[in-house]
ROSE-884392 format. One line per field, with one value per residue (C-alpha): residue in one letter; x negated, y negated, z negated; residue number from 0. Coordinates in steps of 0.5 Angstrom, whole numbers. Layout:
% residues N
res <- A,... .
x <- X,... .
y <- Y,... .
z <- Z,... .
n <- NUM,... .
//
This chain:
% residues 64
res <- M,S,D,S,A,H,T,V,Y,V,V,D,D,D,A,G,M,L,E,S,T,Q,W,L,L,E,S,V,G,L,H,V,Q,P,Y,A,D,G,R,Q,F,L,N,A,V,N,P,E,H,T,G,C,V,V,L,D,I,R,M,P,G,L,G,G .
x <- -24,-32,-39,-40,-34,-37,-44,-46,-52,-57,-62,-67,-74,-75,-77,-74,-67,-66,-68,-64,-58,-59,-59,-53,-48,-51,-48,-41,-42,-44,-48,-52,-57,-63,-66,-73,-71,-66,-68,-70,-62,-61,-66,-64,-55,-51,-45,-41,-40,-37,-39,-41,-47,-50,-55,-61,-59,-66,-72,-77,-76,-69,-66,-58 .
y <- -26,-25,-28,-30,-33,-39,-39,-45,-45,-49,-51,-56,-56,-63,-59,-66,-66,-58,-59,-64,-61,-55,-58,-62,-57,-52,-57,-56,-49,-47,-42,-44,-40,-46,-45,-48,-47,-44,-39,-36,-37,-33,-27,-27,-28,-23,-24,-19,-26,-32,-39,-46,-48,-55,-55,-61,-62,-65,-59,-57,-50,-48,-54,-56 .
z <- -92,-90,-93,-84,-85,-89,-86,-83,-78,-76,-72,-71,-69,-74,-81,-84,-82,-82,-90,-91,-87,-91,-97,-96,-94,-100,-104,-102,-103,-96,-94,-89,-84,-82,-76,-73,-66,-61,-59,-67,-68,-61,-63,-70,-71,-71,-64,-69,-74,-74,-77,-75,-71,-72,-67,-65,-57,-56,-57,-54,-50,-52,-54,-55 .
n <- 0,1,2,3,4,5,6,7,8,9,10,11,12,13,14,15,16,17,18,19,20,21,22,23,24,25,26,27,28,29,30,31,32,33,34,35,36,37,38,39,40,41,42,43,44,45,46,47,48,49,50,51,52,53,54,55,56,57,58,59,60,61,62,63 .
//
C-alpha cells in the first residue's frame, strides 16, 4: 500500500481548527496534508492518489 493510501486531506479556512485537526490525526500516526481552502486543495491534490478528505462545509468561495 502506498503512502497516499494513508493520507488524510484536511481542508478548513479556520487556521486554529486546521492546525488542531492536523495535530490530532498526526498524533495517531496518520499522514496529513492541510489546505486552507477548497480551491487550494483541488489545485494541489493528485487525482491518482487515494485518501480521506475531512473538510469544512462552510467556507468562503468554494465550500465543502
